[in-house]
Each structure stands twice: as structure tokens, then as C-alpha cells.
C-alpha positions in Angstrom: 85.2 -65.8 150.9 85.5 -62.3 152.0 82.7 -60.6 154.2 81.5 -57.0 153.3 79.0 -54.9 155.2 77.4 -53.6 151.9 77.5 -55.0 148.2 75.8 -52.9 145.6 75.2 -54.9 142.3 75.3 -51.9 139.8 76.6 -48.6 139.2 73.5 -46.9 138.4 71.7 -43.5 139.7 70.2 -45.0 143.1 72.8 -47.8 143.8 75.8 -45.3 143.4 74.2 -42.6 145.1 73.5 -45.0 148.0 77.0 -46.2 148.0 78.7 -42.7 148.1 76.5 -42.1 151.1 77.4 -45.2 152.7 81.0 -44.2 152.4 80.4 -40.8 153.8 79.2 -42.5 157.2 82.5 -44.6 157.3 80.7 -47.6 155.7 82.6 -50.6 153.5 80.8 -50.8 150.1 81.6 -53.1 147.5 80.2 -51.8 143.8 80.0 -54.1 141.5 79.5 -53.1 137.7 79.5 -55.6 134.7 81.1 -53.3 132.3 83.7 -50.3 132.8 81.9 -48.4 130.1 78.9 -48.2 132.7 80.1 -46.6 135.5 77.4 -44.3 136.5 74.4 -46.1 135.1 72.3 -46.1 132.4 71.5 -42.7 132.3 74.7 -41.0 131.8 76.1 -43.7 129.8 73.2 -45.4 127.0 70.1 -43.5 128.2 68.7 -40.0 129.4 71.8 -37.9 128.4 73.7 -39.5 125.5 69.9 -39.3 123.6 68.8 -36.0 124.6 72.5 -34.5 123.3 71.8 -36.0 120.4 68.0 -34.9 120.2 69.3 -31.4 120.7 72.0 -31.5 118.1 69.2 -32.8 116.1 67.4 -29.6 116.7 70.2 -27.3 115.6 70.6 -29.5 112.5 73.8 -30.5 113.5 75.7 -33.3 111.6 75.1 -36.6 113.1 78.5 -38.2 113.0 80.1 -34.8 114.7 77.3 -35.1 117.2 77.8 -38.5 117.7 81.8 -37.6 118.8 80.3 -34.9 121.0 77.8 -37.5 123.0 80.9 -39.7 123.3 82.8 -37.0 124.4 80.5 -36.0 127.3 79.5 -39.8 128.1 83.0 -40.5 128.7 83.7 -37.5 131.1 81.1 -38.3 133.1 81.6 -42.2 133.4 85.3 -40.8 134.7 83.6 -38.6 137.1 81.4 -41.0 138.3 84.0 -43.7 139.0 86.5 -41.5 140.8 83.5 -40.0 143.1 83.5 -43.6 144.4 86.5 -45.5 144.0 88.4 -42.1 145.7 86.6 -43.0 148.3 88.5 -45.1 151.4 85.9 -47.4 152.3 84.8 -48.2 148.4 86.1 -50.8 146.2 84.9 -51.0 142.5 85.0 -54.3 141.1 84.7 -54.6 137.4 82.8 -58.0 137.1 79.3 -60.3 136.8 77.6 -61.0 139.6 75.9 -63.7 140.6 74.0 -64.9 143.6 75.3 -68.7 145.2 72.9 -67.9 148.0 70.8 -65.4 149.7 73.7 -63.5 151.0 77.0 -64.7 149.0 77.6 -63.6 145.5 80.5 -64.9 143.4 82.0 -62.3 140.9 83.5 -63.2 137.4 86.2 -60.7 136.5 87.3 -60.0 132.8 90.5 -62.3 133.3 88.1 -64.9 134.5 88.8 -65.0 137.7 86.1 -65.6 140.5 85.9 -63.7 143.5 83.5 -64.9 146.7 81.9 -62.3 148.6 79.0 -62.7 151.8 77.2 -59.2 152.4 75.5 -58.2 155.2 73.4 -55.6 153.3 72.9 -56.3 149.7 71.4 -53.8 147.0 70.7 -55.1 143.4 70.5 -52.5 141.0 71.1 -54.0 137.7 68.7 -51.8 135.8 66.8 -53.3 132.7 67.8 -54.3 129.0 65.9 -54.1 125.3 63.3 -56.7 124.7 63.3 -58.4 121.4 60.0 -59.4 120.0 60.1 -63.0 118.7 59.7 -61.4 114.8 61.1 -64.1 112.1 64.7 -62.6 111.2 64.8 -59.9 113.6 67.5 -61.1 116.2 69.6 -62.4 113.4 69.6 -59.1 111.1 72.9 -57.6 110.7 70.6 -54.6 110.4 69.5 -54.5 113.4 70.3 -51.9 116.2 68.7 -51.4 119.6 68.6 -48.1 121.6 72.5 -48.1 122.4 73.5 -49.3 119.2 71.5 -46.6 117.2 73.2 -43.5 119.1 76.8 -44.9 118.5 76.3 -45.2 114.7 79.5 -43.6 112.8 77.2 -42.7 109.7 73.5 -41.4 109.6 71.5 -44.0 107.9 69.7 -42.5 104.9 66.4 -45.0 105.6 65.7 -46.1 109.3 62.6 -48.2 110.1 61.7 -48.4 114.0 59.6 -51.1 115.7 57.5 -49.6 118.2 55.4 -46.5 118.2 55.8 -45.8 121.9 57.8 -43.1 123.8 61.2 -44.1 123.3 60.6 -45.1 119.6 58.9 -41.9 119.0 62.1 -40.0 120.5 64.2 -41.7 118.0 61.7 -40.9 115.1 61.7 -37.4 116.0 65.5 -37.3 116.2 66.6 -39.0 113.4 64.0 -37.1 111.0 65.3 -34.3 112.3 68.8 -35.4 111.4 67.5 -35.8 107.9 66.6 -39.9 107.8 63.9 -41.3 106.0 62.1 -42.5 109.0 59.1 -45.4 109.0 57.7 -46.1 112.3 56.0 -50.0 112.6 53.3 -50.7 115.6 51.1 -53.5 116.3 48.3 -51.3 117.8 46.4 -48.9 115.6 45.9 -46.2 118.2 48.9 -43.6 118.3 50.2 -42.9 121.9 46.6 -44.2 123.4 47.1 -43.2 127.1 47.3 -39.8 125.9 44.3 -37.5 125.1 43.2 -37.9 121.7 43.6 -33.9 121.0 47.1 -34.1 122.6 47.5 -37.7 120.5 46.3 -36.3 117.3 48.7 -32.9 117.4 51.7 -35.0 117.9 50.7 -37.2 114.9 50.1 -34.2 112.6 53.6 -33.0 114.1 55.5 -36.0 113.6 53.9 -36.8 110.2 54.9 -33.6 109.1 58.5 -33.8 109.8 58.3 -36.4 107.5 57.8 -39.5 110.0 55.8 -42.2 107.8 53.6 -44.1 110.6 52.3 -47.7 110.0 49.7 -48.3 112.7 47.7 -51.5 113.3 50.3 -53.3 111.8 51.8 -57.2 112.2 55.2 -57.6 111.2 55.5 -61.0 109.4 59.3 -60.9 108.8 62.8 -58.7 108.7 65.0 -60.3 105.9 68.9 -59.1 105.1 69.3 -58.2 101.7 72.9 -57.3 100.3 73.2 -53.7 101.2 69.9 -53.3 103.0 67.1 -54.7 105.3 63.5 -55.3 103.9 60.8 -55.3 107.2 57.6 -57.5 105.8 54.3 -56.8 107.6 50.5 -57.1 107.0 48.3 -54.6 107.2 44.3 -55.3 106.7 45.2 -58.5 105.3 47.3 -57.3 102.7 51.4 -57.9 102.7 53.6 -54.8 101.8 57.5 -54.4 102.4 59.6 -51.1 103.4 63.1 -51.6 102.9 66.0 -49.2 104.8 69.5 -49.2 106.3 68.9 -50.0 109.5 66.1 -51.2 111.7 65.8 -50.2 115.1 63.8 -51.9 117.6 62.2 -50.0 120.0 59.8 -52.5 121.7 60.5 -52.1 125.7 62.9 -52.6 128.4 62.7 -55.8 130.9 64.0 -55.8 134.0 68.1 -57.4 133.8 68.0 -60.3 136.3 68.2 -63.6 134.2 72.2 -63.5 134.7 72.0 -62.7 138.5 71.3 -66.6 139.4 68.6 -65.8 141.7 67.0 -68.8 141.5 69.9 -70.0 144.2 68.3 -67.7 146.3 64.6 -67.2 148.0 64.7 -63.6 146.3 61.2 -63.7 144.3 60.7 -62.3 140.6 57.4 -61.8 138.9 56.4 -62.8 135.3 58.2 -60.3 133.5 61.8 -61.2 135.7 61.1 -57.9 138.0 62.8 -58.5 141.6 59.4 -58.2 144.2 59.8 -55.6 146.5 57.5 -54.4 149.5 56.8 -50.3 149.6 60.3 -49.8 151.3 62.0 -52.0 148.3 62.9 -55.4 150.5 63.1 -58.3 148.8 61.5 -61.8 150.1 64.8 -61.9 151.7 65.8 -59.9 154.3 69.0 -57.4 154.1 68.4 -57.7 150.2 67.0 -54.5 148.5 66.1 -54.1 144.8 66.6 -50.3 143.2 66.1 -49.0 140.0 64.6 -50.4 137.2 65.6 -54.1 138.3 62.2 -54.0 140.4 59.7 -53.1 137.7 57.4 -50.1 137.3 58.2 -46.7 135.9 61.8 -46.8 134.3 63.1 -43.5 135.3 66.4 -42.2 136.6 64.7 -40.1 138.9 62.6 -43.1 140.4 65.9 -45.1 141.0 66.9 -41.7 143.0 64.0 -41.7 144.9 64.3 -45.3 145.8 67.9 -44.4 147.1 66.1 -41.8 149.6 63.6 -44.8 150.8 66.4 -46.7 151.7 68.4 -43.9 153.1 65.6 -42.9 155.6 65.2 -46.5 156.7 68.7 -46.9 157.2 69.5 -43.3 158.9 66.7 -41.4 159.2 63.2 -42.1 160.6 62.2 -45.0 158.6 58.5 -43.1 157.1 59.5 -43.0 153.2 57.7 -45.5 151.0 57.0 -46.6 147.4 53.5 -45.5 148.0 53.9 -41.8 148.4 54.9 -41.3 144.7 51.5 -40.3 143.6 52.2 -37.9 141.2 55.2 -38.8 138.7 55.8 -36.1 136.1 57.4 -37.6 133.0 58.8 -36.2 129.5 58.7 -37.4 126.1 61.8 -35.6 124.1 60.2 -35.3 120.9 60.2 -31.9 118.9 58.4 -30.1 121.1 58.1 -31.9 124.3 55.3 -33.8 125.8 54.9 -34.0 129.2 52.4 -35.1 131.7 51.9 -35.2 135.6 48.7 -36.3 137.4 45.2 -37.1 135.5 44.6 -36.1 131.5 40.9 -36.2 130.5 41.0 -39.6 129.5 42.2 -40.9 132.9 39.6 -38.7 134.7 36.7 -39.7 133.0 37.4 -43.2 133.0 37.7 -42.9 137.1 34.6 -40.9 137.5 36.5 -38.1 138.7 35.0 -34.7 138.5 37.2 -31.7 136.8 37.4 -28.0 135.2 39.3 -28.0 132.2 42.0 -25.2 131.7 43.0 -25.1 127.5 45.2 -23.1 125.9 47.1 -23.2 122.1 50.7 -22.5 122.2 50.1 -20.3 119.4 48.6 -17.8 122.1 51.9 -17.9 124.1 54.7 -14.7 123.5 57.5 -16.7 124.1 56.4 -19.5 121.6 56.5 -16.8 118.8 60.3 -15.8 120.2 61.0 -19.3 120.3 59.4 -19.5 116.4 57.7 -23.0 117.4 54.1 -22.1 118.1 52.8 -25.9 117.9 51.1 -27.5 120.7 48.6 -27.5 123.4 48.2 -26.6 127.4 45.7 -28.6 129.5 45.2 -28.2 133.1 42.5 -30.2 135.1 41.4 -28.7 138.3 39.0 -30.2 141.1 35.8 -27.7 140.9 35.5 -27.8 144.7 38.6 -27.4 145.8 40.6 -25.6 143.1 43.4 -28.0 143.7 45.5 -29.2 140.6 44.6 -32.6 139.3 47.0 -32.7 136.6 48.6 -31.4 133.4 49.6 -32.1 130.1 51.8 -29.6 128.2 52.8 -30.3 124.5 55.2 -27.2 123.7 58.4 -26.2 123.6 60.1 -26.0 127.6 57.3 -28.4 128.7 59.8 -30.4 130.6 60.9 -27.6 132.7 57.3 -26.7 133.2 55.8 -29.8 134.0 57.9 -30.0 137.3 56.1 -26.4 138.5 52.7 -28.3 137.7 54.5 -31.4 140.0 54.8 -29.5 142.9 51.8 -27.7 142.8 49.8 -31.0 143.0 51.9 -32.5 145.8 52.2 -29.2 147.9 48.5 -29.2 147.3 48.6 -25.8 146.1 45.4 -23.9 144.6 45.6 -23.6 140.9 45.1 -19.5 141.7 48.0 -19.4 143.2 49.5 -20.5 139.5 47.3 -18.2 137.8 48.2 -15.1 140.2 51.7 -15.9 140.2 54.3 -13.1 139.1 57.0 -14.9 136.4 59.5 -13.4 134.3 58.9 -12.6 130.9 59.3 -14.0 128.3 58.6 -17.3 129.7 56.7 -20.0 128.8 55.8 -20.7 132.8 53.9 -17.2 132.2 51.4 -18.7 130.3 50.3 -20.2 133.0 48.6 -16.6 133.9 46.5 -17.0 130.7 45.9 -20.7 130.5 44.2 -20.4 134.3 42.5 -17.3 134.0 
């Protein structure tokens, strides 16, 4: 058995950044990654970056097959860059293999050539991410036409017809993307409410725009069976007591992701997990075993790469700083859904403010009133900003518009810095931009 000061299990955003920081302090680090195709983590290989690359290419009406080739070139470049970022450090060892806990601070790593190596870590950081959830639908898991989100981005050819199971945010991004490439997309979802977390006026606009793009939504359905045919797949579903069938070239399961812990051997340790398999952590990411932390999606909660990066900051502050950073400090986390146009939100929307009994003043402006939207030839969407009527502080914002994924960070900064809305209203912005719309939204 080899003793190592720091072991990072998984090459994701938080783990790799932590490993680099530890190496910069001269500390020994072992980084274990199951696949050499995942150096750098989910975001750069099978998540944020490749999906957004394909989404942008779709909006340009590019050829799907060529877009996939370009996406693969990008991920290969980033994967190599990330590998060398760590492997070239003199105190870092990157080991390709599957890690499993033998006890609280001992792991065994099975390498691709079936060798087993054993390591004892003074500190261990679990950074294994999440994996797709597969619903127990008859015939789904066995279907040769089944895709998960990773496989959908690696298709050699565009499917002419695609069924997507799940109308959550990931499902909507793929629906928008594939429809833009020219596929006929049908989305099935058990809920009869469309993106219910959002305000109704926003949900209605998104539904209208995606429907006009060609996406066919079947909401409030119960999927009975997925059945392979000779050269296509049939999805049988029930709605209002009647049975229907939709056929397609492929079926994409977009029904969420769950923490990747079932192969870690945590049953051999005192590390606690919750009902969904997420590693239980305290406010500083400590597990129930001293000297073992969990970073990113594996601990449950919001599954964003920027949350994993902030997890790194919490651990870095504990190890080398004042030790004051906490998960609970993250009260206003922005998010964006990369449909066309993008939908972005931070803080409270009207629905949440009313449910919490929070008084608010609403500022609202259709995107059609924004000059830059005319320049961009896309006047779809809506700006909504909620403000505290007494203090003038921004409570939250929802922006459904071109470039909202950039704009929302400005609103997030205003909330966290406790800036009055008048500062955003009276700010001098460059022209023509979408951000200058805040002059008009808030006046």
C-alpha cells in the first residue's frame, strides 16, 4: 500500500482545480479518473461546452455531422490541455482506473489492464460527478435506439425524427437544438405543467416559441412501453385514458441525473449517503468521515460546474485561508437554459415571491422594445425584475431573451452586492447592447 497526502477521485472542475492548487503548494496529489476520455470532467467532455457548441452551430443552421466533428475536435483539445495541466506538475500523479473505498481512508484502484493498486490518503476528495437517471419504463433500457445526453451529442448523423422523454431543462435544450438542425422532435413528459418553476407568462412564451420552432409537446402523459421496430422505435403512451404511439429514429432519455456513488464502495466506510445516493456533507463539504470531502454533483444539490468551482473555493479557504467560506453563503445562484433564445434566472421570480409572502415591485419589458433585439433579428422574449419596494434592492430577475446568459450575471452581482436597482437603471451602458435595456426596464 502506498501512502499519499491528497487523493482526488474524479477529474471534474472542483477536483482538478483543487489538485492544481495543492500542487502549487508543493503537496503530493493522486488524481484517479475512470476514463481517459473524461480528463477535465463532465463539463468539457460531455456536458456544458460540447452541448453549447452544438447548440450554437444549430442556431447557425450548420450541418449536424460537421458540427459533431468540430465539437469532438474542441473536446479533444481541452481534454489534452486539462490532462497536462495536472500531469506535468512534478507532485501530481494522474492514474487511469476505477477507485473503490476499502475503508475510510484506503482506496483500491483497478486499472484498465486489470491491475489493482492500493492507496491510503491523508485527505480524500470525492469528485465523481453524476450520471443519467433511467426511468423504469418497459423496453427503454433494452432499446437499441436509446440515447442518453452523451450519446445524443456523438451521433454520426442527424435523426430525422426524435422522441425526448423529459421536458426538464436538459430535455428542452436538446429539443431546441435538434429542431434547429431540422429534426422532427416530440417531447413527452409526465407533468401537465410546462417548466412549472418559472412564472406562467415566461412558461407560456417559451412553450409558444419552441412549438413554433417545430417541437411537439405531449404533456401529462404516462409512458407505457418503448418497443423496437425493424428500423425505428415506437413509444407507447397514455393520455386522458387513451393510448397513443409515436415512432422515431431515436429516443433520448432526459430525465435527470443522480450522484455517481454506487461503485465507490462507500458501504465499506462510515461515509453517509442520502436516499438518492448523494454523499452527505456539512456546510464546509466535510463528509461524515474526518479528512474526506465531497465536491460537485456527487454531493447532490445544484448540478452546475460553477457550483463545483465554488466548492473548491470553500475547501481552499479551509486549507489555506481563513476557513470562513460556507455552502450556505450561496443564496442567489444564477442559471441559464440554452434554448433559443436563452432563459436565465437569479433570485426570486413572482411565483416564488408570492409563495413566500415577499412584497415586491415588478419591472417588466418585452424584448421587442429593445433596439439590440432588432439588430439581432430576434425580438422574442421578456425581461422581468423584482425589487424590494422599501429598500430598492433587487430581489430577483428572469430574462428570456438573446444574450440573457450574459446579462443574468449583472443582475446576480447587483443582488449579491446589495446594489439598489437605480444603479442598474442609471448606469451608462455601451450601445447597442442587450444590457442597456436595463435603462428602460427599470425606469
